[in-house]
N, C-alpha and C positions, 0 to 999 in steps of 0.2 A: 504494499500500499503505500509507503513513504517513497519509494522509488517512482511510481506512478506520480503520487503529487511533486515529485522533484522535477519527473518529463514535462505535466500539464502546465507548472511556474512557469519554466522554459519554455516552454510554447507559446504561452502566453506575456512574456515580458516584452517591455516596449522596444527592447532593439531586435529582438526575432521578429516581432510583427512589422515592423519598420522593415528590416531587411525584405521581408516576404510581400509586402504590399506598397513599398514608399510610401512618402506624402499624400496618400491617393486624395481625392474629394468625399468625402463620406456620402454625398449623395449620388456619386459617378458607381460607389462601392453597391450602394443601392441598386443599382440598375444589374451589376452584375450576380450579387446575389439572386436577385428575382428571374436571372435567366436572359434577360434581354441583349446581352454581350455575351458571347461566348466564341469556342474553338468554331472553324468552318466562315466564321465572317470574316469581312474586311474593316478595318479600323482604323480610320485617320484621325489624330488630334490635331485636330485649324486651332494652332498658336500652342504646340506644346512647352517651349522655354525647353528647361534642361530636361525633360520627361519625368515629372513626378507622379504622373498619372499612368505610365505606361509600364510601373514595376513590375507589377504583377502578371499584366499582359504579356509581356516580355518571357518572363520566367515560365508563363504557361505553354508558349509557344503558339501564342494569337499571331496573327493575321496582321501587324501594325504598319502604320505611315505616319509622319510626322511632320506639321511644316511649323518654321518660325520665321519672322523676319531679322532675327539676332543669328546672326552667322555663331557668336560665341555660345548661346542656347543648341543649336542644331550639333557643335561639334560637342560639345557635352550630353547629346542624348545620343550621340554617334560613339564617344566611348563606353554609355552606359549599355546599350545595344551589343556592345562587341562582347561585353562580360558577361549578358545575361539570354543574350541568343546570339552567339558568334554563327552561326547558320543565316541571319538574318543580313540581305546586303546592303552596307551601310547607306547606297542611294534611298533605301528607303524615307531617310530624313534628310530634309534640303530646304535650303532658304528661300522663301517663298511668302509673299503676300496670301492673306484669306482672301480677299477680294478679286485676287486672280489667280487662282491655282492652274497649274498645267496638267491636272486629273482629266480623266475623261468623264464626260456625263454619265450619270447613274453608277459609277465605278464603288462606292463604297456602301458597305452593310451600313455602317456605325461612323456618327460625324462627332467629334467632342469638343465644344466650345468652351473649354473653364478659363473665368475670369478672362475675357478677351473682348466681349462684345462691350463691353464697358469702356474700351481705349477707343470707341469711335470718336472721328473729328465732330461730325455732324450727323444729321439725318439720312444724307445720301451714302456716306459711309459706311455706316449701320445699314443702311438697306442694300448697298453693296457687297457687304461680308455675307449677311444672311442669303441673299440672291445665288450667291455664288458657291454656299455650301450644299443650297436645296439641290444646286444644279449636279452637285456632283454625286449628292445622295443618291441612291438606288429606290428603285420604287418599293414600300415597305420599308424603307430602312427606318431607322431612330434618328434624330438629331438631342443630343443633349448640351444644353447650354446653361450655365451658372455663369448669373452677371449683378451687378450693382442694379439696385432699384431705388424710387423713393418710397416704395411701401412701407407704411409704418412709422416711418418717419418725416413727412411731408412737411411739418414745421419748423424741421432742423436743417433741413437744404437750402441752399441760396442759387437760385436760377443765376448762369451766368451768360447764357443765350444758345441757341441749337442744341438743345436737351441737355447741355454739360450744366454740371451743377457743384458746388464746392459744399464738402461733405463734413459733418463734425470734426472726423479725423483729420480733417485737414487737406485731403488727397482733390484733386478734380476729376471725374467720372461724369459719362455719358450715361441719364441715367432713364428708366423705364417706368412705368407702371401696368399694373394688370391689364388696363383696358388697351395699353400700347402693343403688348402681347398678345392677347387674345385678336385684336385686328390684325396682326402680322402672320398669327396663326390661319385666319382665315383667309386672306390673301394670297397665301401660300397653297391653300388648300389640303391642309395637313390637319390631323387630329389631334389632342392631350393625350398621352398616354396617361399623365398623373393630371391630379390638380396642380396649380402652380404654389410653389412651396417656397416661402420666404423664412428667413432668419436673420431677427434686428440683433445687432450686437451695440448693447444700450451704449449712447455718446458717439458710437463711430462711423455705422456703416448698416446699410441693409443688402442682403444678400438672396436674388430670387434664383429657383430653379425652375426650367422651362422643358421638358420634353415631350417630342412632337414627333408623330411618326407621318411619313409619308405616305402619301396615297397609291396603291397599285400592289 
């Protein structure tokens, strides 16, 4: 029994969990738990940064791709992939803008956009990133977005124009609200897989999870 408890404690230690899953977004982890993202699917992390959301997928042998505008970030995720999934070509991770991707239309089963869309310069830039991800997403595919919003902190943000706002934490972000996301869902012809889910970090920011299925 003692040995069993020691093994369980080791398996659940913060270091071992981080090694297995990285710093994955907890709401993206929820999609994995529910079987919406899995082996056999082509997954694109659009704005992948250093690959914090790709650790488990790489370890599991999933068919993953990543883009980012930062060459340093792409170099980091290429190094990570070389360690965790050495059979995966480094060319899977490239420097590209989200609003002008090189992938074929309907080529990805899942697209992840975690903490990316709120860096939009204005509404045309937001719409451009969104429409480009939708173009690349295959019929029946899943678009997972996690982005800053004004939901729950409407009185605490300062409008700066073009939907950009000053947040309580001092950062400047492009902010959406529920009506804006629901209208874009309608325009895309998609359907919500989950209700909009928002986490308010008191005195700092509000983050909303938006998960959409493409028809077909």
